[in-house]
C-alpha positions in Angstrom: 7.1 -16.9 -11.4 4.8 -17.4 -14.4 6.1 -19.6 -17.3 4.3 -20.9 -20.3 5.1 -24.4 -21.7 6.8 -22.9 -24.8 9.2 -20.7 -22.8 12.0 -22.8 -21.3 15.0 -21.3 -19.4 18.0 -20.8 -21.5 20.1 -23.7 -20.1 22.6 -23.2 -17.3 23.2 -19.6 -18.3 19.5 -18.9 -17.9 19.3 -20.7 -14.6 22.3 -18.8 -13.2 21.0 -15.5 -14.5 17.6 -16.2 -12.8 19.5 -16.9 -9.5 21.2 -13.4 -9.9 17.8 -11.7 -10.4 16.3 -13.5 -7.4 19.3 -12.5 -5.3 18.8 -8.8 -6.3 15.1 -9.0 -5.4 16.0 -10.4 -2.0 18.6 -7.8 -1.5 15.9 -5.2 -1.8 13.8 -6.5 1.1 13.6 -4.2 4.2 11.5 -4.7 7.4 9.4 -1.7 6.5 8.9 -1.9 2.7 9.8 -3.7 -0.5 12.1 -1.9 -2.9 10.8 -3.9 -5.9 7.8 -6.2 -6.2 9.0 -8.3 -9.1 11.0 -8.9 -12.2 10.6 -9.7 -15.9 13.1 -12.0 -17.5 11.2 -13.2 -20.6 8.6 -11.9 -23.1 4.9 -11.9 -23.2 3.4 -13.5 -20.1 6.4 -15.7 -19.4 9.2 -14.9 -17.0 7.1 -12.5 -14.8 8.1 -12.8 -11.2 5.7 -11.3 -8.6 6.0 -10.7 -4.9 3.1 -12.3 -3.2 1.8 -8.8 -2.1 0.9 -8.0 -5.7 -1.0 -11.2 -6.4 -4.4 -10.0 -5.1 -4.1 -6.7 -7.0 -3.1 -8.5 -10.3 -5.9 -11.0 -9.8 -8.5 -8.3 -9.4 -7.2 -6.3 -12.4 -7.3 -9.5 -14.6 -10.9 -10.2 -13.5 -12.0 -6.7 -14.3 -10.5 -6.9 -17.8 -12.0 -10.3 -18.3 -15.4 -8.9 -17.5 -15.9 -11.1 -14.3 -16.2 -8.0 -12.2 -17.9 -4.6 -13.1 -17.1 -3.2 -16.5 -14.1 -0.9 -17.1 -14.7 2.8 -17.6 -15.1 3.8 -21.2 -11.7 5.5 -21.4 -9.8 2.3 -20.2 -8.7 0.0 -23.0 -9.1 -3.7 -22.7 -5.6 -5.3 -22.7 -4.3 -8.8 -23.0 -3.4 -10.5 -19.7 0.4 -10.4 -20.4 0.3 -6.6 -20.9 -1.8 -6.1 -17.7 0.8 -8.1 -15.7 3.7 -6.3 -17.3 2.1 -2.9 -16.6 1.4 -3.8 -13.0 5.0 -4.8 -12.4 6.4 -1.7 -14.0 4.0 0.5 -12.0 2.4 2.0 -15.1 -1.0 0.5 -14.2 -2.8 3.0 -12.0 -4.1 0.3 -9.7 -0.7 -1.1 -8.9 1.8 0.3 -6.5 4.7 2.3 -7.8 8.2 2.1 -6.2 8.2 5.8 -5.4 5.0 5.4 -3.4 6.1 2.8 -0.9 4.4 3.3 2.4 6.5 2.9 5.6 4.5 0.3 7.6 5.9 1.5 10.9 4.9 5.1 10.4 1.5 6.8 10.0 -0.3 5.9 6.8 0.6 9.2 5.3 4.3 8.6 5.5 5.8 7.6 2.2 9.4 7.2 1.1 10.5 8.0 -2.4 12.9 5.4 -3.7 15.2 5.9 -6.7 15.3 3.6 -9.7 12.7 1.5 -11.5 9.8 -0.5 -10.2 11.0 -3.9 -11.4 14.1 -5.7 -12.4 14.8 -7.0 -15.9 17.7 -8.9 -17.3 19.7 -7.2 -20.0 19.2 -10.2 -22.3 16.2 -12.7 -22.4 17.0 -15.7 -20.3 13.9 -17.6 -21.3 13.6 -18.9 -24.9 10.4 -18.4 -26.8 10.1 -21.5 -29.0 6.5 -20.5 -30.0 7.8 -17.1 -31.1 5.5 -16.7 -34.2 2.4 -16.2 -32.0 1.4 -12.9 -30.2 -1.4 -11.7 -28.0 -1.6 -8.6 -30.1 -4.1 -9.1 -33.0 -2.4 -9.2 -36.4 1.1 -9.3 -35.0 3.4 -12.2 -35.9 7.1 -12.8 -35.3 9.9 -14.7 -37.1 11.0 -18.0 -35.6 14.4 -16.4 -34.7 12.9 -13.5 -32.7 12.6 -13.3 -28.9 15.0 -16.1 -28.3 17.8 -16.7 -25.7 20.2 -13.8 -25.5 18.0 -11.2 -27.3 18.1 -7.8 -25.8 15.2 -7.4 -23.3 12.4 -5.4 -24.9 12.0 -3.2 -21.8 15.7 -2.3 -21.7 16.0 1.5 -21.6 12.7 2.1 -19.9 12.7 4.4 -16.8 10.5 2.0 -14.9 13.1 -0.8 -14.8 16.4 -1.6 -13.3 18.7 -3.9 -15.4 20.6 -6.9 -14.1 23.4 -7.4 -16.7 23.6 -11.0 -17.8 
């Protein structure tokens, strides 16, 4: 799980909610595949929970966007690191696996299983506080000090790519 120093858990409620999310992720494990590869319980780059199988992919994508590896194609926009990681978890990044494209490891490589639901879990409410809320990775964007705090509706709530854990 990635956390920045200005994103603390929202007390006991936040800790208990995080435990529920982790329980749901573990419930989705199967011998042949993972139902979901992570969760997002905060905002920005904090509160992102990755299964270890995604880490090499995310690392490579971040290096590509940072210019450490070959340059991106002209039609691919450079994005901040937090958006790259969010897109990978949601399955909207073309280099990251989607939930509907899970390969059965005990069958031929062409065997896939389509799974219903979203790629990642989110909490219905933010369980990580953003005490540095006025800053953003998006140029020119600022927020009020009361925004993106404990209990706020998760910004991904309502997206097809997610499943919601009500907290």
